[in-house]
N, C-alpha and C positions, 0 to 999 in steps of 0.2 A: 394788472401788475403783480408779479410774484410776491407773495408774503413771506415773512420770516418763517412761518409755519411750514408753508410749502417748500421752501428751501431746505429746512431741516429734514423734511420728509424725503426730498430728492436725495439728500446726502445718505440717509439711512438706507434707501433702496440701492444706491450705488455700492454702499458697503456690503449689503447682502449679496448683490451680484458678484462683487469681487471675491468675497468669501466662497460662494458656490463655485466659481471658476477655479479658485485655489484648490478647493476640496476635489473637484473633478480631476485636476492634474495630479494630485496625490493618489487618488484612487486608481487612475489609469497607471501611474508609475508602479504602484503596489502590484497591480495585476500583471504587468510585464515582468516584474521581479519574480512573481510566483511562477510564471510560465517558465522561466529559465531555472530557478533554484530548486523546483520540486520534481524535475523530470527523472533525476537519478532514483529517487525513491520510488516513483511511478513505475519505471521499467522493471526495477528489481522485484517488486511485489507482483507485478503482471507475470513475469517470467516464472516465478514460483508456482503461481496459481495455475498457469497454462500447463506446465509440465506435470504437476500432481493431477490435474484433471484428465490428462491423457493416459497416465498410467492407471488411474482408477477405472478406466474403460475396460481394461483386461479383467479384473475380478468381477465387474459388473456382468460381463458376458458369461463368465463361468457361472456365477450366481444364477443368472437367468436360465441357463441350460439345466443346472441342477433343480431348480425350481419346476421347470417343465417336466423333468423326469419324475419328480415326486408328485406332481399334479396328475400326470398320466397313470402312475401306479395307483394313486388313490381312486381315480375314476374306474380303473379296471377292477379293483377291490370292491367298490360299491356296486359295479354292474354284476360282479360275480355273486354278490349277496342277494341282489334283486332278482336276477334272471337264472341263476345257476340251477335252481330247483323247481321254481314255479313255471318256467317257460315251457312251451311245447317242444317236442323233440327236435323239429326242424329248426326252430329258433335257437335252441341250445347249441346245435351243431354250428350254426353260423356265428353265434356268439363265441364259441370256443376258437373258431378260426381267427376272429378279430383278436381275442385275448393272446393267442400264441403269436400272431404277427405282431402285435404291439410289444409283446415281451421280447421277441427277437430284435425289433428295432431299438428298443430301449437298452437291451443288452449290448448291442453293437456300439450304441452311444457311450455307455459306461465303459466298455472296453476301450474305445477311443480316447476317452478322458484318462484312463489309466495309463495308456501307452504314452500319451502327451506328458502326463505327470512323471513317469518313470523314465522314459527313453527320448522323447521328442520335445522337451520343455523349451529349449532355445529356438529350434526352428519354428515351432508353433507361435512363440511369443513374437518373433520377427515378423511373421505373416500378419498377426493381429495388429501390431504397431503400424505395419504399412497400410492396413485398411483404414485404421484410425486416422492416420495422417491425412487422408483424403477429406476428411471432415474438419480436422482442427488446424491443419497447416503446420503442425509441429512434427518434425522428423526426429525420431529417436532410433539410434543404432547402438549396438554394443558388441563388445568382443566375447564375452562369456556371460552366462546367466544361470542361476540356480534359484530354487524356491519351491513353492507348493501352490497349485491352483486352488486346491480345496481349502487350504489354510489362508490364502490370500497374501502370501509372502513372496516378495521378489527381491532379489540381490543381483545387481548388475555390475559388471567390471568394465572399465575403459569405455565409458558412455559418451557418445556425441549427441548433442541436442542442438537442432537448428530450426529456426523459423525465419523465413525471408520472403520478400515479394508481397507482404501483407501489410495493410495500413496499420500504422500505430508503432508497434515494436518489433524489431528483428533482433535475433540473438544467435550466437554461435558459441557453444560451451562444451568444453571437455571436462568430464567428470571421472575421477579415478574410481570411485565406488559410490553406488547409489543404491539405497534400500528403502523397500516400502513394506509396511505391514498393515493390512486391512482386517478389521473385526468382521469376519464373514457371517457370524451369527446375527448381527444386527445391520447388515448392509442395506436393507430396505427401509431404513429409517429416513426421514425427510433429509437430514443432514448425514450424508454417508460417513461412518465412523472410520477414521484412519488412526491406528495407534502410534505409527512411527513413520516419519519421512527423514531420511538421513543422507546427507551427501558429503563426501570427503574429497579434497583435492580438485577444486573447481578452478578452471582457467578459461579465459575468453573474453568476448566483448558483448555488450548490449547496446543497440543502436536505436534512438528515436528517429524515425524518418518522416512521418507524416502526422500532423497535429489532428487530422480529422479521424483517425483510426480509433476504434473502440475495441473493447474486450469482446471476444465472441461469447455466446451463451455457454455458461459452464454449469456443471452439476454443483449442488450445494454440498459442502463436505466440511468435516471438522477433524483437523489433525491434532491428536492429543499431544504430540511433542514433535517439533520440527527442529533438526539439528544440522547446522552448517558448519564445517571445519575446513581450515586451510583454503581460503577463497581469495582469488586475485582476479579481479574483473576490471575491465576498461569501459566506462560509460561514455558513449558518443552522442552528441545531439547535432543533427543536421538541420533542424528547424530554425534555431536561433542564429543570428548573424552578429559576430563571426562564428565560425565552427567552434564548438565547445567540446571539451573532454574532461573526464575525471577518473582517476585510478583509485580503486577501492580495494583494500586488503582487509579480510576478516580472519582473525585467528579463530574466533568462535562466535556463533550466533545460535541461541536457543530461543524458541517461542513455544509457549505452552500456556494455553492451546492456540492454534491458529485456525480461525473459522473464516471460511470464504466469504461469508456475509459481512463479518466484521474484522476483516484482515488488517486495516490501518489501526484500529483500536488495539488489537493484539500486539502488533509490532511496536506501537507506542508504549504500551502499559504492561506487557507480559513477556518482555524480552530480556535476555541476558547476553551481552555482546561485548567484545574486545576487538578493536580494529583501528583502522586509519583511512582517512580520505585525503588524497593528494598529499600524504605524508604527515598529516595532523591526527593525532590520536583521538579516539573517542571511546566511551564505555557506556553500557546500559545494564541496569540492574535496579532492584528496589523500586520497581514501577516508574522508571524514568531513564532519560538519556542525558549524558554529559559530555561536553567538549571544552578543552581549555586551550588558551593561547593561539586562537585563530586569527592571523593578521588580517586586518581590513585592507591595508594598502590603499589604492585608489578607489575602492569600492564602498567607502563609508557612505556615500550618497544612497546606498541601498538600505539604510536605516530609516528612510523616510525623509520628511522635510528637515528635521533636526540634524540628520546626517549631513546636510549640506554645509554645515558649519564645523564639521569634524574632519581633521586630517590625520590619517594613519591611525595607529593604535592597534591593540589586540582586544579579542573578545572572549570571555568565559561565558559559556551558555549551559544551562540545565533546564530540563523539562521533567516535571513530576506529575504522574497521574494522581488525582485525588481519589477519595472513597467511591466505590461503585454506586451508581444511582439508577433506578429504572427509567428515569426520564431524560437524564443528561449526564455528560461525562465532564468532569472538572479536570482542568490542566493548569498547573502552577509553573510559571516561567521566571527564571532568575537570569538576568543579563548583566554582566559586569564589563565595562569598558575601561581600559587603563592604557597608559603610555601613548596618549593622544595629544593632538595640538588643536587649537581653535583658530579658525580663519574665516572671515566673512565671505560669502559667495558674492559673485560680481553684481547680482541684481538686488542686493539687500538694501541699498540706499533708496529704493523706491518706496519702501514700506516704513521702515523705522531706522534710526541712526544705527549703523552697524555696530559701533562701539557699545551700545546698550545691551544688545543680545550677547556679544562676545564676552563682555564683563559678566553677565548673568551666568553663562555656561562655565566660565573660568571659575566663578565663586563656588561651583559645586565641588571643587577639589581635584586632586590628581587622578581620581577615578570616579566613575559614574556606575552605581550599582542600582538596578531597578527590578523590583518584584512585582508581578501582577497575576491575576487569575483569568482564566478564560473558561467559559461554560459553553459547551456545544451540545445540541440536542443529540441524543443517542441515534435518532433516525438518520442524521447527517452522516454516520459512519456506515450505514447499510450499503453494501456493495462498493464502497469507496476504495480505490487502489492508490491514492496518492494525497498528499497534504493539500494540494490545490483544490481538490474537490471538497475538502473540509472547510476551506477558508482560514486555516490555522495561520498561515504565514501573514495574511492581511491583518488578522486579529493581533498577532505578535508585534507587527510594525506599529499598528495603531496603538496598542497598549503602551509601547515604549514611548511613543510621542506624547500620549496623554499624561503619563507619569512624570516624564521629563518636563513637560510644559508646566505641570502643577508646581514643580520645584523652582522654576525660574521666577516665580512671583510676578508674572505678567497676567493681565486680564485675558479672558477667553477671546474678546473682540481682537485684542492685539495679537493673540496667538494665531487667530484666523488670518489676520492680515499678513502675518509672517509665513503662513503656510504650514504651521505646526499642528493645527487641529484639523479634524475631519468629522463629518456625520458619522454616526454609528453604522458600521457595516451591517448589511442585512444578513440574517441567520447567525450572527456572532455577537455575543454580549460580554465584553471584558468585565471581569469582576473587580471588586476593590483591591487594590494592591498595597502591600505594606511597605512603607518608606523608611529608609535608614536616616 
């Protein structure tokens, strides 16, 4: 016969099972949200990295050629010092023939580089970019070009950049002016040094076509200053259902530095920007990003389980990077929700009286402001090109629900039953938040 103790144990097991199921539903929902919400930042960063990587191939080829010339000249000089006087007459004659033949070949190579530098810069650059396209899949064409092979400077006008038929990201962009300045004296560092990448007047579209595509292997580089001005781009996503699109306008974007290995950290924490997405303005500066007055509309449920009780409203959001740390990167988020209404979801009656949670939410006031911190291991940022790879959005949604749940005055068991709680996400540990 079942005892009271066994009965209580059964109820406890049932509660744990229900809590785990609610937790799984929330985690899956967060992952689905991330897959939709982070693709725009994914394709933009990937497009920048791909274009810069292809353009870097040109000065790399020039640097390799110059290094071969200098190496051959050094070998000839060394051979002349060793064999010029001590060798026998026949050997000296053979060595002289080798020397003169090598000098002639190196001379022709130098003359060819000078002709390209002074007279054939644009045609030679077109040929080089066509050959590089076979490897990278990025097609770059231009109307006119100027610059210096030896100094690592490129200035292109009326540029078209295309990538299509490749898994992951396709894009078609028209750029009025594109500039690249490479530090040729230190080009053989592990991270290729680029002093400036500047693009002005960018128009076009970036399309996410297949979820399985990944970034091709790229050289490691560090851009001292990335400048984008007058940008109007349409992001389109054919993976999600229904078809999604987002128009992005950037008056200005500066990132200093932009490292290929830590691109997302630099975009989040070292940017200055003014622009709008779908008509809603955002700014970046002082180690953070800010957006105000973003209407939720019917998308309040994307705020996690607590969002199921919220109807409408606007969001002000800010993200600020904390002090640099060798082991982890600290991010502080401030989320303010205002001009919203409270309404219970249809399934709320199964767990708790709907009026109890609705009253608790309404008691928070006409607006809800939540501040919390997130700590991400620095290694998480290595080679990441989107927020989804960092787990940042999941952490933000979780932090919002944890902070909000603490203010409601309900026990954690009740919050789990309501679907407001979740177990800590792997790889992400939200820090303690300051409450108003």
